[in-house]
Biotite code that builds the C-alpha atoms (Angstrom):
import biotite.structure as struc

atoms = struc.array([
    struc.Atom([-0.090, 0.114, -0.314], chain_id="A", res_id=1, res_name="MET", atom_name="CA", element="C"),
    struc.Atom([1.250, 3.217, -1.029], chain_id="A", res_id=2, res_name="LEU", atom_name="CA", element="C"),
    struc.Atom([1.944, 5.459, 2.056], chain_id="A", res_id=3, res_name="GLY", atom_name="CA", element="C"),
    struc.Atom([2.157, 3.108, 4.600], chain_id="A", res_id=4, res_name="ALA", atom_name="CA", element="C"),
    struc.Atom([5.063, 2.342, 6.487], chain_id="A", res_id=5, res_name="PRO", atom_name="CA", element="C"),
    struc.Atom([6.695, -0.958, 6.537], chain_id="A", res_id=6, res_name="ALA", atom_name="CA", element="C"),
    struc.Atom([5.929, -3.204, 9.685], chain_id="A", res_id=7, res_name="ALA", atom_name="CA", element="C"),
    struc.Atom([9.544, -3.508, 10.533], chain_id="A", res_id=8, res_name="TRP", atom_name="CA", element="C"),
    struc.Atom([10.513, 0.411, 10.921], chain_id="A", res_id=9, res_name="THR", atom_name="CA", element="C"),
    struc.Atom([8.029, 0.769, 13.773], chain_id="A", res_id=10, res_name="GLU", atom_name="CA", element="C"),
    struc.Atom([9.470, -2.619, 15.308], chain_id="A", res_id=11, res_name="GLU", atom_name="CA", element="C"),
    struc.Atom([12.486, -1.777, 14.863], chain_id="A", res_id=12, res_name="LEU", atom_name="CA", element="C"),
    struc.Atom([11.896, 1.955, 16.236], chain_id="A", res_id=13, res_name="ALA", atom_name="CA", element="C"),
    struc.Atom([10.299, 0.359, 19.312], chain_id="A", res_id=14, res_name="THR", atom_name="CA", element="C"),
    struc.Atom([13.287, -1.256, 19.648], chain_id="A", res_id=15, res_name="ILE", atom_name="CA", element="C"),
    struc.Atom([15.808, 0.746, 19.020], chain_id="A", res_id=16, res_name="ALA", atom_name="CA", element="C"),
    struc.Atom([13.912, 3.280, 21.552], chain_id="A", res_id=17, res_name="PHE", atom_name="CA", element="C"),
    struc.Atom([13.997, 0.406, 24.689], chain_id="A", res_id=18, res_name="VAL", atom_name="CA", element="C"),
    struc.Atom([17.801, 0.171, 23.940], chain_id="A", res_id=19, res_name="TRP", atom_name="CA", element="C"),
    struc.Atom([18.553, 4.307, 23.783], chain_id="A", res_id=20, res_name="VAL", atom_name="CA", element="C"),
    struc.Atom([16.603, 4.616, 27.076], chain_id="A", res_id=21, res_name="ILE", atom_name="CA", element="C"),
    struc.Atom([18.141, 1.833, 29.408], chain_id="A", res_id=22, res_name="PHE", atom_name="CA", element="C"),
    struc.Atom([21.500, 1.998, 27.613], chain_id="A", res_id=23, res_name="TRP", atom_name="CA", element="C"),
    struc.Atom([21.263, 5.847, 28.130], chain_id="A", res_id=24, res_name="GLY", atom_name="CA", element="C"),
    struc.Atom([20.136, 5.655, 31.510], chain_id="A", res_id=25, res_name="THR", atom_name="CA", element="C"),
    struc.Atom([22.693, 3.362, 32.446], chain_id="A", res_id=26, res_name="ALA", atom_name="CA", element="C"),
    struc.Atom([25.636, 6.251, 31.628], chain_id="A", res_id=27, res_name="PHE", atom_name="CA", element="C"),
    struc.Atom([23.946, 9.819, 31.951], chain_id="A", res_id=28, res_name="THR", atom_name="CA", element="C"),
    struc.Atom([21.697, 9.432, 35.150], chain_id="A", res_id=29, res_name="VAL", atom_name="CA", element="C"),
    struc.Atom([23.658, 10.484, 37.987], chain_id="A", res_id=30, res_name="PRO", atom_name="CA", element="C"),
    struc.Atom([24.696, 7.667, 40.710], chain_id="A", res_id=31, res_name="LEU", atom_name="CA", element="C"),
    struc.Atom([23.373, 10.282, 43.174], chain_id="A", res_id=32, res_name="ALA", atom_name="CA", element="C"),
    struc.Atom([20.034, 10.697, 41.500], chain_id="A", res_id=33, res_name="ALA", atom_name="CA", element="C"),
    struc.Atom([19.517, 6.790, 42.382], chain_id="A", res_id=34, res_name="HIS", atom_name="CA", element="C"),
    struc.Atom([19.373, 6.942, 45.854], chain_id="A", res_id=35, res_name="VAL", atom_name="CA", element="C"),
    struc.Atom([19.393, 10.303, 47.843], chain_id="A", res_id=36, res_name="ALA", atom_name="CA", element="C"),
    struc.Atom([18.507, 10.971, 51.683], chain_id="A", res_id=37, res_name="VAL", atom_name="CA", element="C"),
    struc.Atom([19.873, 14.161, 51.825], chain_id="A", res_id=38, res_name="ASP", atom_name="CA", element="C"),
    struc.Atom([18.131, 14.931, 55.385], chain_id="A", res_id=39, res_name="LEU", atom_name="CA", element="C"),
    struc.Atom([20.516, 14.547, 58.110], chain_id="A", res_id=40, res_name="VAL", atom_name="CA", element="C"),
    struc.Atom([23.755, 13.488, 55.412], chain_id="A", res_id=41, res_name="VAL", atom_name="CA", element="C"),
    struc.Atom([24.994, 17.519, 55.083], chain_id="A", res_id=42, res_name="PRO", atom_name="CA", element="C"),
    struc.Atom([25.015, 17.454, 58.602], chain_id="A", res_id=43, res_name="ARG", atom_name="CA", element="C"),
    struc.Atom([28.475, 15.318, 58.965], chain_id="A", res_id=44, res_name="PHE", atom_name="CA", element="C"),
    struc.Atom([31.679, 16.286, 58.185], chain_id="A", res_id=45, res_name="VAL", atom_name="CA", element="C"),
    struc.Atom([33.172, 15.875, 54.842], chain_id="A", res_id=46, res_name="PRO", atom_name="CA", element="C"),
    struc.Atom([34.872, 12.396, 55.549], chain_id="A", res_id=47, res_name="SER", atom_name="CA", element="C"),
    struc.Atom([31.261, 10.770, 56.835], chain_id="A", res_id=48, res_name="VAL", atom_name="CA", element="C"),
    struc.Atom([29.393, 12.688, 53.809], chain_id="A", res_id=49, res_name="ARG", atom_name="CA", element="C"),
    struc.Atom([31.967, 10.533, 51.603], chain_id="A", res_id=50, res_name="ARG", atom_name="CA", element="C"),
    struc.Atom([31.678, 7.173, 53.684], chain_id="A", res_id=51, res_name="ALA", atom_name="CA", element="C"),
    struc.Atom([27.984, 7.587, 53.542], chain_id="A", res_id=52, res_name="LEU", atom_name="CA", element="C"),
    struc.Atom([27.786, 7.986, 49.854], chain_id="A", res_id=53, res_name="TYR", atom_name="CA", element="C"),
    struc.Atom([30.209, 5.584, 49.391], chain_id="A", res_id=54, res_name="ALA", atom_name="CA", element="C"),
    struc.Atom([27.649, 3.116, 51.513], chain_id="A", res_id=55, res_name="LEU", atom_name="CA", element="C"),
    struc.Atom([25.226, 3.860, 49.242], chain_id="A", res_id=56, res_name="GLY", atom_name="CA", element="C"),
    struc.Atom([26.966, 3.154, 46.187], chain_id="A", res_id=57, res_name="LEU", atom_name="CA", element="C"),
    struc.Atom([27.433, 0.105, 47.701], chain_id="A", res_id=58, res_name="ALA", atom_name="CA", element="C"),
    struc.Atom([23.879, -0.537, 48.500], chain_id="A", res_id=59, res_name="ALA", atom_name="CA", element="C"),
    struc.Atom([23.028, 0.444, 45.125], chain_id="A", res_id=60, res_name="LEU", atom_name="CA", element="C"),
    struc.Atom([25.250, -1.680, 43.102], chain_id="A", res_id=61, res_name="GLY", atom_name="CA", element="C"),
    struc.Atom([24.822, -4.504, 45.384], chain_id="A", res_id=62, res_name="GLY", atom_name="CA", element="C"),
    struc.Atom([21.207, -4.240, 44.543], chain_id="A", res_id=63, res_name="CYS", atom_name="CA", element="C"),
    struc.Atom([21.397, -4.463, 40.708], chain_id="A", res_id=64, res_name="PHE", atom_name="CA", element="C"),
    struc.Atom([24.432, -6.814, 41.470], chain_id="A", res_id=65, res_name="LEU", atom_name="CA", element="C"),
    struc.Atom([21.697, -8.955, 43.182], chain_id="A", res_id=66, res_name="TRP", atom_name="CA", element="C"),
    struc.Atom([19.403, -8.745, 40.418], chain_id="A", res_id=67, res_name="ALA", atom_name="CA", element="C"),
    struc.Atom([21.721, -9.594, 37.651], chain_id="A", res_id=68, res_name="LEU", atom_name="CA", element="C"),
    struc.Atom([21.059, -13.072, 38.219], chain_id="A", res_id=69, res_name="PRO", atom_name="CA", element="C"),
    struc.Atom([17.303, -12.815, 37.974], chain_id="A", res_id=70, res_name="GLY", atom_name="CA", element="C"),
    struc.Atom([17.767, -10.811, 34.708], chain_id="A", res_id=71, res_name="ILE", atom_name="CA", element="C"),
    struc.Atom([19.903, -13.519, 32.845], chain_id="A", res_id=72, res_name="ALA", atom_name="CA", element="C"),
    struc.Atom([17.460, -16.088, 33.884], chain_id="A", res_id=73, res_name="ASP", atom_name="CA", element="C"),
    struc.Atom([14.334, -14.365, 32.417], chain_id="A", res_id=74, res_name="TYR", atom_name="CA", element="C"),
    struc.Atom([16.315, -13.280, 29.087], chain_id="A", res_id=75, res_name="LEU", atom_name="CA", element="C"),
    struc.Atom([16.985, -16.792, 28.810], chain_id="A", res_id=76, res_name="ALA", atom_name="CA", element="C"),
    struc.Atom([13.525, -17.803, 29.303], chain_id="A", res_id=77, res_name="PHE", atom_name="CA", element="C"),
    struc.Atom([12.258, -14.933, 26.490], chain_id="A", res_id=78, res_name="MET", atom_name="CA", element="C"),
    struc.Atom([14.283, -16.307, 24.058], chain_id="A", res_id=79, res_name="MET", atom_name="CA", element="C"),
    struc.Atom([12.066, -18.627, 22.824], chain_id="A", res_id=80, res_name="ARG", atom_name="CA", element="C"),
    struc.Atom([9.260, -15.865, 22.157], chain_id="A", res_id=81, res_name="GLU", atom_name="CA", element="C"),
    struc.Atom([10.290, -13.731, 18.978], chain_id="A", res_id=82, res_name="ARG", atom_name="CA", element="C"),
    struc.Atom([9.019, -10.456, 18.218], chain_id="A", res_id=83, res_name="THR", atom_name="CA", element="C"),
    struc.Atom([5.968, -10.453, 15.634], chain_id="A", res_id=84, res_name="PRO", atom_name="CA", element="C"),
    struc.Atom([7.767, -9.076, 11.860], chain_id="A", res_id=85, res_name="VAL", atom_name="CA", element="C"),
    struc.Atom([11.700, -9.068, 12.642], chain_id="A", res_id=86, res_name="LEU", atom_name="CA", element="C"),
    struc.Atom([11.411, -12.533, 14.086], chain_id="A", res_id=87, res_name="ASP", atom_name="CA", element="C"),
    struc.Atom([14.142, -11.412, 16.482], chain_id="A", res_id=88, res_name="TRP", atom_name="CA", element="C"),
    struc.Atom([14.151, -13.662, 20.143], chain_id="A", res_id=89, res_name="PRO", atom_name="CA", element="C"),
    struc.Atom([12.679, -11.133, 22.644], chain_id="A", res_id=90, res_name="TYR", atom_name="CA", element="C"),
    struc.Atom([15.743, -12.498, 25.014], chain_id="A", res_id=91, res_name="GLY", atom_name="CA", element="C"),
    struc.Atom([17.947, -10.707, 22.759], chain_id="A", res_id=92, res_name="ALA", atom_name="CA", element="C"),
    struc.Atom([15.705, -7.344, 22.082], chain_id="A", res_id=93, res_name="VAL", atom_name="CA", element="C"),
    struc.Atom([15.694, -6.652, 26.417], chain_id="A", res_id=94, res_name="TYR", atom_name="CA", element="C"),
    struc.Atom([19.252, -7.859, 26.904], chain_id="A", res_id=95, res_name="SER", atom_name="CA", element="C"),
    struc.Atom([19.835, -4.362, 27.466], chain_id="A", res_id=96, res_name="VAL", atom_name="CA", element="C"),
    struc.Atom([18.470, -4.618, 30.522], chain_id="A", res_id=97, res_name="PHE", atom_name="CA", element="C"),
    struc.Atom([20.842, -6.878, 31.527], chain_id="A", res_id=98, res_name="LEU", atom_name="CA", element="C"),
    struc.Atom([23.858, -4.537, 29.614], chain_id="A", res_id=99, res_name="ALA", atom_name="CA", element="C"),
    struc.Atom([22.665, -1.351, 31.611], chain_id="A", res_id=100, res_name="ALA", atom_name="CA", element="C"),
    struc.Atom([22.470, -3.131, 34.839], chain_id="A", res_id=101, res_name="ALA", atom_name="CA", element="C"),
    struc.Atom([26.136, -4.524, 34.874], chain_id="A", res_id=102, res_name="VAL", atom_name="CA", element="C"),
    struc.Atom([26.841, -0.685, 33.917], chain_id="A", res_id=103, res_name="MET", atom_name="CA", element="C"),
    struc.Atom([25.177, 0.802, 37.073], chain_id="A", res_id=104, res_name="VAL", atom_name="CA", element="C"),
    struc.Atom([27.287, -1.645, 38.841], chain_id="A", res_id=105, res_name="VAL", atom_name="CA", element="C"),
    struc.Atom([30.500, -0.802, 37.323], chain_id="A", res_id=106, res_name="LEU", atom_name="CA", element="C"),
    struc.Atom([29.867, 2.541, 38.027], chain_id="A", res_id=107, res_name="ARG", atom_name="CA", element="C"),
    struc.Atom([28.706, 2.413, 41.374], chain_id="A", res_id=108, res_name="CYS", atom_name="CA", element="C"),
    struc.Atom([31.974, 0.230, 41.779], chain_id="A", res_id=109, res_name="PHE", atom_name="CA", element="C"),
    struc.Atom([34.444, 3.236, 40.062], chain_id="A", res_id=110, res_name="ALA", atom_name="CA", element="C"),
    struc.Atom([32.632, 5.707, 42.430], chain_id="A", res_id=111, res_name="ALA", atom_name="CA", element="C"),
    struc.Atom([33.893, 3.715, 45.457], chain_id="A", res_id=112, res_name="ILE", atom_name="CA", element="C"),
    struc.Atom([37.041, 3.416, 44.239], chain_id="A", res_id=113, res_name="VAL", atom_name="CA", element="C"),
    struc.Atom([37.346, 7.257, 42.648], chain_id="A", res_id=114, res_name="ARG", atom_name="CA", element="C"),
    struc.Atom([34.859, 9.399, 44.401], chain_id="A", res_id=115, res_name="PRO", atom_name="CA", element="C"),
    struc.Atom([36.993, 12.127, 43.030], chain_id="A", res_id=116, res_name="GLU", atom_name="CA", element="C"),
    struc.Atom([35.812, 11.460, 39.216], chain_id="A", res_id=117, res_name="ALA", atom_name="CA", element="C"),
    struc.Atom([32.338, 10.130, 40.153], chain_id="A", res_id=118, res_name="SER", atom_name="CA", element="C"),
    struc.Atom([29.162, 12.760, 38.818], chain_id="A", res_id=119, res_name="ASP", atom_name="CA", element="C"),
    struc.Atom([28.578, 13.227, 42.528], chain_id="A", res_id=120, res_name="GLN", atom_name="CA", element="C"),
    struc.Atom([27.413, 17.095, 43.191], chain_id="A", res_id=121, res_name="ALA", atom_name="CA", element="C"),
])
């Protein structure tokens, strides 16, 4: 039909949107924006604030690390389902969840090891 978009373009755009959102979020959202308790922490001396920030990063990274096996298991389960038009396995389409979770864990570890290079304000 003239003027109607090909079905694969819509499906590919949807998949690309999911990848851009999750992969981009793993890199661009400041780690301090994930979990913040600013009621008491700012009243401490800088060394205690840094330690509490590292503890928060360890908790955030630990949660993502804890979720990795479940994410991988679910992606393996979803490999048997396929997208309607491109016939790609859903496990591959949504593997960005696993990649993004790994990236958050790595960013947390890097911010704990080198807090001066982190995105902490």
